[in-house]
C-alpha positions in Angstrom: 184.8 38.9 295.7 185.1 35.7 297.7 183.0 32.5 297.4 181.9 31.3 300.7 179.4 28.8 302.2 176.4 30.2 304.0 174.6 27.9 306.6 170.9 28.3 307.1 169.4 26.5 310.1 165.9 26.2 311.3 163.4 24.0 312.9 161.3 21.8 310.6 157.7 22.3 311.8 156.2 18.9 311.1 159.0 16.9 312.7 160.4 19.6 315.1 163.9 18.6 314.1 166.6 21.1 313.4 167.6 21.4 309.7 170.8 22.8 308.3 171.1 23.8 304.6 174.1 25.3 302.8 174.3 27.7 299.9 177.0 29.1 297.8 177.6 32.7 298.7 179.7 35.6 297.4 180.9 38.2 299.8 180.2 41.7 298.4 181.6 43.4 301.5 182.8 42.0 304.9 179.2 41.7 306.0 177.1 41.7 302.9 176.6 38.6 300.6 174.6 37.2 297.7 173.8 33.5 298.3 172.3 31.3 295.7 169.8 28.6 296.9 168.9 25.7 294.7 170.2 27.6 291.6 166.9 29.4 291.4 167.0 32.1 294.0 169.7 34.7 294.8 169.4 36.4 298.3 171.2 39.6 299.1 171.6 39.6 302.9 173.9 40.8 305.8 176.0 37.9 307.1 178.6 37.2 309.8 181.1 34.5 310.3 179.3 31.6 311.9 180.2 30.4 315.4 178.0 27.3 315.0 179.4 26.2 311.7 183.0 26.8 311.4 184.2 28.0 308.0 180.7 29.2 307.1 178.8 32.5 307.2 175.2 32.9 308.4 172.5 35.5 308.2 173.2 38.4 310.6 169.8 40.1 311.2 167.2 38.4 309.0 166.7 41.3 306.5 167.2 40.2 302.9 166.2 40.9 299.3 165.4 37.9 297.2 165.7 37.7 293.3 164.5 34.8 291.1 167.2 33.7 288.7 167.2 31.4 285.7 169.3 28.4 285.3 171.3 30.2 282.7 172.1 33.0 285.1 173.0 30.6 287.8 175.4 28.7 285.4 176.9 32.0 284.2 177.6 33.1 287.8 179.1 29.7 288.8 181.3 29.7 285.7 182.5 33.3 285.8 182.4 34.6 289.4 186.2 34.7 289.6 186.3 37.1 286.8 183.3 39.3 288.1 183.5 42.2 290.4 180.7 42.8 293.0 178.9 45.4 290.8 178.7 42.9 287.9 177.3 40.2 290.0 174.7 42.5 291.5 173.7 43.6 288.1 173.4 40.2 286.7 171.2 39.0 289.6 169.0 42.2 289.7 168.3 42.3 286.0 167.6 38.6 285.5 163.8 38.8 285.9 
């Protein structure tokens, strides 16, 4: 399992300005990742290498599953992801709530 950056870009509606946000992500397979936004939400989604943001990945098709996670779970993942396999990470995220 590899840690990557996932870029999210969208247009802010009130200002009509483009916004780019980055999240820590963990590749489960070549095109499936779990990203963690703001340490509170884990998102399982299809990803692809980004052409717009070199070195990052981006959502591939918009389908996703979202999981609320606690700060303790977030900290556990960030401390231990190098020792986790993909199934362990999915289990921790899915069983948090």
